[in-house]
N, C-alpha and C positions, 0 to 999 in steps of 0.2 A: 375457673379456679387454678391455682398453681399446684399441679399434681406432684411435681418433683419436690417442691418444698414440703408438702404434706408428708410425702414418703420419707424424706430426710429427717423430718422432725420425729417420726415414729421410730426410725432406726436409731437416732441419737439418744433416745431414752435408754436403750440398752448398750449402745456401742458408739460413742462419739467419733472414735477413730475411723470406724467403718463408714459412718455418714460423711465424714470429710473426704474419704477416698472415693466414694460414689460421686460426690459433688465434683471432684476433680475430673473424673472420667467424663461426666456430662459436660462440664465446662470446656474440656478439650475437644469433644466430638461435635457437640450441637452447633456451635457457630459456623464451623467450616463444612460440615457434612450433612447436617439435618436442616438447619435454618435456611440454607441456600438450595434446598431440594427443588428440582425443576417442575415436578408434578406432571412429567411427560415421559420419564425414563424408568427403566427397571434396573436398579443398581445393586451390586453385591458388595458387602463390607465384611470385615472380620474383626471380632473382639477376641483377644488372646489373654488368657490368665493362666497362672500355674495350676496344675492339677490340684483340685480340692482347696482352692485358695479363696473361694467366695464369689465365683462367677455369677451365680444366680442373683445375688444382691445387686451387682452391677447391671445385669440384664434388666431387672425390674426398674432400676434407676433410669436407664435409657428409655424404657417403655414410658415412664412418667414424663421424661423430658420431651419425648416425641409427641405425647398427647398435648403437652403445653404448646407445641408448634403446629397443632392442628391435625395430627394423625388420629383417626377415630377407630381404626380396626387393626387389631394385633393378632397374629397367629403365633402361638408359642409351641414349638415342636420339641418333643422328647423322644428318646429311643423307644423302640417297640417293646415296651415292658409295662405291664399293667400297673405294677406297684410304683414304678418310677413316675409314670404319668399321673397317677393319683396323688403321689407325694408332691409333685409340682403343682397340681391343681389346688390341693389344700393350702399349700404355701402361698399361691397367688391369691386365693380367696382371703387369706389372713393378712397378707402384706399389702394388697391393693384394694382396700374397701371402697375406694372412690370409683372403681371400674365395675363394669358388668362382666364378671368372670364366668365363662361357659365351659362345661364339660363337653365331651364328644357327642353326647346324646341330647344336648340342650339347644338345638337349632331354634325351637320356638322361643326360648328365652332370648336368644340373640336377635331374632327378628322383631320380637315385641319391644325390645329396648329402643329400636329405631334411632340408634346413635345418640340418645339423650345422655348416655354416659359412654366414654370410650370402652370398647369391648375387647376382651382378651379371651381367645379360644385356645384351650390347651389340648393338643392333639398328639397321639403317638404317630411315629413315622411308620405307619402300617398302610399297605396299599389300599385296602378296603376303606379304612377311615379317611384317608386323603381323597379318595375318589368321591366319597359321600360329601365331604365338605367342599370339594371343587364344585359339585353340583349345587350345594346349598348357597355358596357365595355367588355363583353365576345366576341363580334364580332371584336374587334380591336386586331391586332397582338401585339401591344406594351404594352398592359395591363398585359398580363400574365407574362411578363418578368420584370416588374417593381413593386415596392411595392406601395400599396395604403396607403394614410394617410387620415383617416376618422375622421372628427370632428363632434360630435353629440351634438348640443346645446339642453339643457333641456333633457338630456339623460335618466333621470328617468321617463320621460313621453312618453308613446307609444312604446319605443324601446324594453323594456324588455318583456319576454315571459309571457303573461297573462293567458296562459293555462297550466302552469307548473304543477299544481295539478291535471290536467286531462290527464297528460302524452302525451300532444300534443303541437304543436308550433303555436303561433299566427302569423298572416300573416305578420305584419310589422317586427317582430323579425326574421321570416324566410327569408324575402326578404333582410334584412340587412346582415344576415349570408351569403346568396348567393352572395351578392355584394362583401363581403370580399373574397370569394373564387374565384372570377374572376381573382385574382392576386395570385402570388406564396407566397406573404407575405404581412402583413399589420400592421399598428398601428391604433387602434381604440381609439380615445380620447373622452371619455365621459366628458361632461361639464355640471355642474349644481350648483345651490346654495343650493339644498336640496338633498344630496347624500344618504339618508337612504336606499332607495330601491337598489341602486347599491352596497352599502357596504354589504347588506344582501344576495347577490347572492352567490351561491355555485361555486366552481371551476368547477364542472361538467357541470354547465350551459353554460360555455364559456363566461360569461359576468362579472365575478368578476375581478376588476382591479388588475394588478400586481404591479402598482405603483400609488401613489396618491400624488397630490400636492395642497396645499392651498396657495392662494395669498392674501395678506393683502389688504383691501380697502384703498382708499386714505384718506388724512387728513380730508377732509370736509364731509366724508360719515356719514350719519345718519342711524344707524342700530339698531339692537335689544338691544345692550348694552346702547345706548343713550335713547331709548324709554322705555324699560322695566327695568329701574333701580329702586333703592330703593326710590329715591326722588318722583317718580311718577308725575313729574311736567307737563308732556305732556298728561297723561291719565286723563280722566274724566269718572268716573264710573256711569253707568246708572242702572236702576232697571233690575233685571234678567228677568222679564216678560214684560218689556216695549214694545218690538217689537210686542207682541201679542195684548197688550192693545191699542197701538197707532192707529191701523186701525179701532177700534171700537168706537173711540172718535171723535165726530163731532165738538167739541169746539176748542178753541185756548189754549191748555193745557201747563202747565209748565212741560216739559219733556226733556230728553236728545236730542231727534231729533230736537226740536225747538231751544234749546241752540246751537246745532251744526250749524243749519241754520244761526242763528244770528251771531255766531262766524265766520262763513265763510264769511258773508257779511262784517264784520268789517275787517277781515284779507285781503279780496280782496281789500277793500278801501285802506288799508295801503300799500299793495304791488303795486297796480296800480298807486296810487298817488305818489309813490316813483320811478316811471319809469318802473315798471314791465308791462308785456303785458298779463299775464295770471295768474289765481289762480283757482285751482280745488278743488272740494269737492267730495269725494267718499262715496257712501252709499251702503253697502253690507248687505241686510236684510236676504236673504235666497237663496236657489237654485230655488225656484218657480217663474216662469215668472209672474204669477198672483200677487205675492207679490211685484215684481219690479214695475209693473204697478200701484199697489195700493199705494206704497210708493211715487212714482213720483207724483201721483195725490195729495197725502197728502201734499207733499212739495209745490206743486203748490198752494194749498189752503193756506198754511202758508204765501207764498209770496204775495198772493192776499190780505190776511188779513193785512199783514204788510203795503202794499201800501195804503190801505184804512185808516189805523190808524197811519200812520207814524208821525203825529203831536200830537198824544195823549200821555198823560203822562205815561200811562201803557206801551206803546210800547217803548217810550224813556227810561223808567226805566229798561225794560228788556234788551235793548241794552247796557245800562250803566253798568249793572251787568256783562255782558259778556266782556265788555271793561275793567272793573276793573280786571277781571280774566286774560285777556291777558297782562295787564300791570304788573302783578306779575312776568312775565318772559321776557317781552319786555319793557325794561326801556325807550327806545327812541321812543315808539309808538307816532304817531301824536296825537294832542289834539282831544278829543272826538267830539267836535263840527265840526271840519274839516272832520273827517271821516263820521259823521252822515249826513253832507251836501252831501257828495258823495253818500251815501246810499240812501238818499231821492230821488235824481235824478235817481239812478239806478232802484229802485223798481217801479218807475213810468214810466220807459221806457220799453216797451214790448220786445225789442230786447237786452236789456243789460244783462239779466241773463238767461242762457240756462239750461234747464233740459234735460239731455240725458239719454236714456235707452239703455243699451248694454247687450244683452243676446242671447240665441240661436234663438230667434224669430226676433230680431233686430240686424243686423250684424254691424261690424265695417265699412263696406262699406257705410252703411246708416247713421251712427252716429259717426263720427270721428272729429267733430268740437270742440275739447277741447284743441287746441293749442294756443288759445288766448281768452281773455275775462274772464268773471265770469261764471263758469260752475259747475253744480251739476250733477254728473254721478251716475246712479243707475243701479245695475246689480248683477250678480251672478258669475257662474264659468267662464264666458267669460272675467272677469276682471283679470284673473290670469296670467299665464306664458307668458313672453315675451312682455306684454303690459306695456308701460311706460306712465304715466300721468305726464306732466311737472308741476312743482310747486304745487304738491299735499300737501296741508297744513292742511286740515281737513278731518277726516274719521269718519264715523258712521258705526261701524261693530257690528252686533248683531247676526250673524249666529252662532249657536252652534249645530253642528251635533250630532246625537245620538252616533256615534262611530267616533269621530274626528281623523283625520290623521295629523300628525305633518307636513309632507312635503306639503300637500295641504293647510293647514291653513297658513303656512309661505309664500307660493307662492301667496295666495289670498290677503294677507296683503301687498298692494302695497305702504305702507308708507315709505319704505326704499329708499335711493337714495342720490344724491348730491345737487340737485337744490331746496332744501327746506330751509326755515328759521326755525331752531329748536325752537327758542324763540316764534314763532307764531304758531307752530304746536299744534293741539289738536286732540286727538283720543278718541272717545266716545265708550265705550263698557261695557257690564255687568261684575260684579266681577268674575263670574265663567269662563268667556272667558278670562279675563285678567290673571287669574291664569294659565290657559293653556298656554298662550303666555309666561308668566314668566318661566314656566317649559320648554317649547321648547327652549327658549333662553339660559337657563342654560345648557341644554343638547347640544345645538349647540356649546357652548363654550368648553364643555368637549370634544366633538368630534373633534373640531379644534385642541385642545391641544394634543390629541392623534395622530392626523395626523402629527403634527409638530415634535413630540418627537419620534415617532416610527421608527425603522429601518425595521420592518416587518409589513405588512398590512393584514396578514391573519386573525387577530382576533380583528378588531376594535370593540369597545364596544359602544353601543348606549343605553342610559337610558331614560325612560319615566315613568310617572305614569301609573298604570295598564290600565286605560281606554283610554289612548292616544296612538294610534297605530303609529308606525314610518312611515308607508306607507300603500298602499292598499294591502289587503291580496292576491289578485290573482297573484301577481308577486313574492311572497315568497313561497319557497318550504316547505310545512308543515312538510315534513319528516326530514328537516334539520335545521330549524330555532328554536333555543332555546331562551326563553325570560327571562331576569332578569332585575332588576333595581338597579342602584348604581352609586356612584360618585356625586350624586346630592341631595340636601336637599329636603325632602318631608314632608308635614304635611297635616292633614285633613282639608278641607275647612269648614266642619260643624262637629266639634268634639263633642264627647259625652263620658262621663265616665260611666262605669258600676256601680262603687261604689267609689266616690271620697275619702271616708274615708280610703279605702284600699290603694289608692295611697298616701294619706297623711301619712299613717303609714309606707309604704315601703320607702318613701323618707324623713322621718323626720330626719334622721341622716346626711343627705347631705345638707350642707349649700351652699352659693353662691360663693364658691371658683372657681378657674379656671376650673378644671375638676377632675373626679375621674376615676380610673381604676376599673372596675367591671366585674364580671363574665357574660358571654353572656346569661346564663340561667336567670340571674336576669333581664336583659333587656327584655327577653321574658315574664317574670312574670309581668313587667310593661305594656307591650303592650297588655297582656291578659285582662287588665282592661279598654281597649279602645274599644268602640263599633264599629262594622262594619256598620255604618249608613250612610256613605257618598260614592257617586259613583266615587270619584276621588282618594280615599285613603282608603285602608282596612288594618286593623291590621293583619289579617290572611295572607295577601300576604307577609308581612315582617317577620312575625313569621315563616312561612314556609321556607323562605330563611335562617333565623338565625338557624333554626333547622338543615338545611343541613350543615351549618358550624360546628355546635356542633357535628354532626355525624362524621365529619372528625377529630375533636379535642375537646374532652369534656372539656378541660381547656381553651377554647377560651375566650378571654377577649374583652371588649369594653370600650369606653370612655363615661362617663355620665356627663352632664352639667345640673345643676338644678338652676332655677331662679324663684323667687316668686314675688308676687305683681306687675305683668306686666300689665300696664294700656294700653292694645292694643285694637284698635277698631276692631270689627268683620268685615270681608270682606277685610281685608288688604291683598294685593297680596304677600307681603314679610313678613314673620313672624319674623325672627331673626334680632336682632340688628346687626350693622356692626361689632362690636367687637366679638360678639358670633359667627357670621358667619366666621370671620377670624380664631377664635380659632378652630372651628370645621373643617375648611378646612385645618388646619395645620396637621391633622391626616388623612393620605391618605390610610393607609393599615389596618385600623381597623374600626369597626362599631362605629358611634358616635350617641348617643341619647341625645337630648336636651329636657328637660321637663320644659315648661313654665306654671306657674300657673297664669292665668289672673284674674283681679279683678272683671270682669263682669260689670264695670261701663260704657262701650261703646259697648253695644250689648250683645251677648251671653245669651240672655234671662234674663239678670240681675243677672246671677249666676257665682260664681267662677268655674273654670274648669281647669284641667290639659290638656295641649296640647302637644303632642309629635312631635318632629321633628327628623327624622332619616336620617342619611347619611351612607349608606352601603359602604363597602370597594371598593375603586376605581377599584381595579384589579379583582373584583369578580362578580360584578353585571352588567349585560349587555345583549343586544341581541346578540346572538352568532350563528354561522352557523357551523353545522357539515359538513365538507367538504367531508366526505364519504357517506353523505346522498343522 
């Protein structure tokens, strides 16, 4: 039978656009990478989709397409979480009725099926579970003579070898390799929205994908480009130190957290009064369980204070301010009095607003009541991969790690998805965290563009600021990974000039024309006048790379853009104007340095200052892997 067409027909009943997208993914992958499978190799591949953009549907589509090509056995791997494994199992049973779908405990069902139907076995990435099924598969006579098709959801988490730099193999990684070897051949499909760790694997590791495919999200998807754009209409910046100060304040202070709570109540009133059943608010303060408990208690105090002062002018005025803010993006928001009447009843009803804590001490099994009503969810790492919060409209995110990882940050930010009203979304975060997200989003776009344009995937380039790691260190081979930054605009968040008069002199002959061609050594002389005073941007990092280009060609050139009298506010996430960004982006194979002289009228300690923005050559600056390492 035609498994793919049957699946597409079922999907199309509810969502024709999704069915069309799944078909395109299958049409692009199957002829080149599945239909021509050799039945003698073990190959690794990678399916990339934006976080919470519908990867499971595309996974199921490829499973069906592979069944049509003769693959009879599928292993579907989930993270080591009982609820997530069971959710995936139930969805597979519902979406794949033509298959023999087996739980971890259903070996007899799998064996008795005798491949009359293609089998899908849904397993957690748990050492004991994987060991059991390695033995199960090895004991069947039909596995060794048939190819395995392994689909690893969130493949950048747990699956890779975390002991690579100790010349040993971690247990999960070892068990997955053993499962592959129970058959004569296999396709291992890694699936993730954050593929940095997978792309930086060496060929020698056995986990570097030989083909990569990125599928576009649907039309209503709210992702990084919508949230972290230059308009910043969804973002509300908080003080960099607010998360520390909040817990020491016993009053009813004006701060980002309070504004987030008030905004959530207004948004909940708007959504539920218009027929919605749920509105969620996510608070991610840190990794510490004690902080989760303290923030939950603080929010409880806020709600208690609101309930007691709900008819006082100061409280009404505070809500009115947040309402006016929401109205700037939500033109058809209900009248304030209507929403406030709903809020008045809600805050005086003990059961109307739930505060849920989810972390390593309070599991999902104990606290999963966020499918309906007005909810405030507080937690840390447990709020990450695979967890979907419906109608997540407000987020308070203040966790800034000492050594932030791009993939972890992106996964923890659960703001992406389809069932949000973008005009009502508000994300509260400090400026330095916002800038990190802007950088991650820019690099994600660069990464996706490379995947879409490249015929070879041996040298995908990943660019980040120096202090933002692409992934955790323990899965990258220190002997093989080389790091560079390029293809993305970077500027110091807290710039400082060694001597502004020297920069004035160096740049005095350059007016505000489109751009100039200058010697790369001149660019180095400009960067030498910028202090290394900021932890997210250092002049020395970029000077070192420029010197390596000069070493190859002493005549190397760059593009210089000079702008004066820029009245830019300190703490802005995006420095360049739209026109200057487009101008700089038009030069892809040469270093571009844009020098902005700000007036100092909006911060910057009231002083004029030259701010450099550098975009290094797209084809030179990247995280790269030495495949002979």
